[in-house]
C-alpha positions as CSV (number, residue, x, y, z in Angstrom):
1,M,21.0,-37.8,-26.3
2,I,22.1,-37.0,-22.8
3,R,22.0,-33.4,-23.5
4,T,18.3,-33.7,-24.6
5,I,17.5,-35.6,-21.4
6,V,19.2,-32.9,-19.3
7,V,17.2,-30.1,-21.1
8,L,13.9,-32.0,-20.6
9,V,14.6,-32.6,-16.9
10,W,15.4,-28.9,-16.5
11,L,12.2,-27.9,-18.4
12,V,10.0,-30.2,-16.3
13,G,11.7,-28.9,-13.1
14,T,11.0,-25.3,-14.2
15,L,7.4,-26.0,-15.0
16,V,6.9,-27.8,-11.7
17,R,8.3,-24.8,-9.8
18,A,6.2,-22.4,-11.8
19,V,3.0,-24.3,-11.0
20,A,3.9,-24.7,-7.4
21,A,4.6,-21.0,-7.1
22,A,1.4,-19.9,-8.7
23,P,-0.6,-17.9,-6.1
24,T,-3.8,-19.5,-4.9
25,L,-7.1,-17.6,-4.7
26,E,-6.6,-17.1,-1.0
27,D,-3.0,-15.8,-1.5
28,Q,-4.3,-13.3,-4.1
29,T,-7.2,-12.3,-1.7
30,Y,-4.8,-11.8,1.2
31,T,-2.4,-9.7,-1.0
32,I,-5.2,-7.4,-2.1
33,A,-6.7,-7.2,1.4
34,R,-3.3,-6.1,2.8
35,G,-3.5,-3.1,0.4
36,L,-6.8,-1.9,1.8
37,M,-7.4,-0.2,5.2
38,C,-10.5,-1.4,7.1
39,P,-12.9,1.6,7.1
40,V,-14.2,0.8,10.6
41,C,-11.0,-0.3,12.3
42,A,-8.3,2.1,13.5
43,G,-5.0,1.3,11.7
44,Q,-5.8,-2.2,10.5
45,T,-5.8,-3.5,7.0
46,V,-8.7,-5.6,5.7
47,A,-6.4,-8.6,5.9
48,E,-5.7,-8.1,9.6
49,S,-9.2,-7.1,10.8
50,N,-11.9,-9.5,12.1
51,A,-14.6,-6.8,11.8
52,P,-17.7,-7.9,9.9
53,L,-17.1,-5.2,7.2
54,A,-13.5,-6.5,6.7
55,Q,-14.8,-10.0,6.3
56,Q,-17.3,-8.8,3.8
57,M,-14.6,-6.9,1.9
58,R,-12.5,-10.1,1.7
59,E,-15.4,-12.0,0.3
60,V,-16.0,-9.3,-2.3
61,I,-12.3,-9.5,-3.3
62,R,-12.5,-13.3,-3.5
63,E,-15.7,-13.1,-5.7
64,R,-14.2,-10.5,-8.0
65,L,-11.0,-12.5,-8.4
66,Q,-13.1,-15.5,-9.4
67,R,-14.8,-13.4,-12.0
68,G,-11.4,-12.6,-13.5
69,E,-11.0,-9.0,-12.3
70,T,-7.5,-7.6,-11.9
71,R,-6.0,-6.2,-8.7
72,E,-6.3,-2.7,-10.1
73,Q,-9.9,-3.1,-10.9
74,I,-10.7,-4.4,-7.4
75,L,-8.8,-1.5,-5.8
76,E,-10.7,0.9,-8.0
77,F,-14.0,-0.6,-6.9
78,F,-13.2,-0.1,-3.2
79,V,-11.8,3.5,-3.9
80,A,-15.2,4.3,-5.6
81,Q,-17.0,2.9,-2.5
82,F,-14.9,4.3,0.3
83,G,-12.6,7.0,-1.2
84,E,-8.8,7.0,-1.5
85,N,-8.5,6.7,2.3
86,V,-9.2,3.0,1.9
87,L,-5.8,2.5,0.3
88,A,-3.1,1.3,2.7
89,A,-0.4,3.1,0.6
90,P,-1.0,6.6,-0.6
91,P,-1.5,7.0,-4.4
92,K,1.7,8.0,-6.3
93,R,0.1,11.1,-7.8
94,G,-1.2,14.4,-6.6
95,A,-0.7,15.1,-2.9
96,G,0.1,11.4,-2.3
97,L,3.2,11.9,-4.5
98,V,4.6,14.2,-1.8
99,L,4.5,11.3,0.7
100,W,6.5,9.2,-1.7
101,V,9.1,11.8,-2.7
102,A,9.6,13.6,0.6
103,P,11.5,10.9,2.4
104,V,13.9,10.4,-0.5
105,L,14.4,14.1,-0.9
106,A,15.0,14.5,2.9
107,F,17.6,11.7,2.7
108,V,19.4,13.3,-0.2
109,V,19.4,16.7,1.5
110,G,20.7,15.1,4.7
111,I,23.6,13.4,2.9
112,A,24.5,16.6,1.1
113,A,24.5,18.6,4.4
114,L,26.6,15.9,6.1
115,T,29.1,16.0,3.2
116,V,29.4,19.8,3.3
117,Y,29.9,19.7,7.1
118,L,32.5,17.0,6.9
119,R,34.4,18.7,4.1
120,R,34.5,22.0,6.1
121,M,35.8,20.1,9.2
122,M,38.6,18.5,7.1
123,R,39.7,21.9,5.7
124,K,40.1,23.6,9.0
125,P,43.8,23.6,10.0
126,A,44.5,21.9,13.3
127,A,45.0,24.3,16.1
128,A,48.7,24.8,16.9
129,V,49.6,22.9,20.0
130,P,51.6,25.2,22.3
131,P,55.0,23.9,23.2
132,S,55.2,22.4,26.7
133,P,57.5,24.3,29.0
134,S,60.6,22.2,29.7
């Protein structure tokens, strides 16, 4: 009996946390807006900008979320309207793939070069210290 009560309390707690953690419409709108660059603002996302166009874009995001569209569908809509430059993160395909792979590749090459350098330094025999005249 006690075991059943413990399991029920645990399930209720889990459900309460899941409902409390469910993102609101505003949270979802903000998350998507952070992934879009404002077409009329230099270096600001739609979430950060107060420009009229950014406000309109946030409203479009909100409306499309209420209609049940997914994040991907909304992003595709804005890419069709403004081109891929509207995306805050470069796409992980084509030329954009280079931007995702290059830093990792540079890091790996740097670690390899450092390893080779350190191994060569360790192999060199220490220079003989001349005896001091006594």
